[in-house]
C-alpha positions as CSV (number, residue, x, y, z in Angstrom):
1,X,-9.6,4.4,3.6
2,X,-6.0,3.9,2.5
3,X,-2.9,2.7,4.3
4,X,-0.2,5.4,3.9
5,X,3.3,6.1,5.2
6,X,3.5,8.5,8.2
7,X,5.3,11.0,6.0
8,X,2.0,11.5,4.0
9,X,0.7,13.4,7.0
10,X,2.6,16.4,5.8
11,X,0.2,16.7,2.9
12,X,-2.7,18.8,4.2
13,X,-5.9,18.9,2.2
14,X,-9.4,20.1,3.2
15,X,-11.6,17.3,4.6
16,X,-8.7,14.9,4.8
17,X,-8.0,13.2,8.1
18,X,-5.1,10.9,9.0
19,X,-5.6,8.3,11.8
20,X,-3.0,5.8,13.0
21,X,-3.7,2.1,12.9
22,X,-3.5,0.6,16.4
23,X,-2.5,-2.9,17.4
24,X,-2.2,-4.1,13.8
25,X,1.5,-4.9,13.5
26,X,0.9,-8.6,14.1
27,X,-2.2,-8.9,12.0
28,X,-1.6,-6.6,9.0
29,X,-1.7,-8.4,5.6
30,X,-0.6,-6.6,2.5
31,X,-2.3,-7.6,-0.8
32,X,-1.7,-6.5,-4.3
33,X,-4.1,-7.0,-7.2
34,X,-3.5,-6.6,-10.9
35,X,-5.0,-7.7,-14.2
36,X,-4.3,-11.3,-15.0
37,X,-2.1,-10.5,-18.1
38,X,-0.6,-7.2,-17.1
39,X,2.1,-6.2,-19.6
40,X,3.3,-2.9,-18.2
41,X,6.8,-3.2,-17.0
42,X,6.5,-0.9,-14.0
43,X,3.4,-2.7,-12.8
44,X,5.1,-6.1,-13.2
45,X,8.2,-4.8,-11.3
46,X,6.1,-3.5,-8.5
47,X,4.3,-6.8,-8.2
48,X,7.6,-8.7,-8.2
49,X,8.9,-6.4,-5.5
50,X,6.0,-7.3,-3.3
51,X,6.0,-11.0,-4.0
52,X,6.5,-13.4,-1.1
53,X,10.1,-14.4,-0.7
54,X,9.6,-17.4,1.5
């Protein structure tokens, strides 16, 4: 299972099915995971972009 943007539905592959999530807007939690000492700049930038702002 993966959470994907709606636009991904345009990609058609055999044995691949897209299903919408229902009633999850108030409960959806997004989590990122990386290695403790990640050095790759793009990975660090991605993690910073998703960091909590509050």
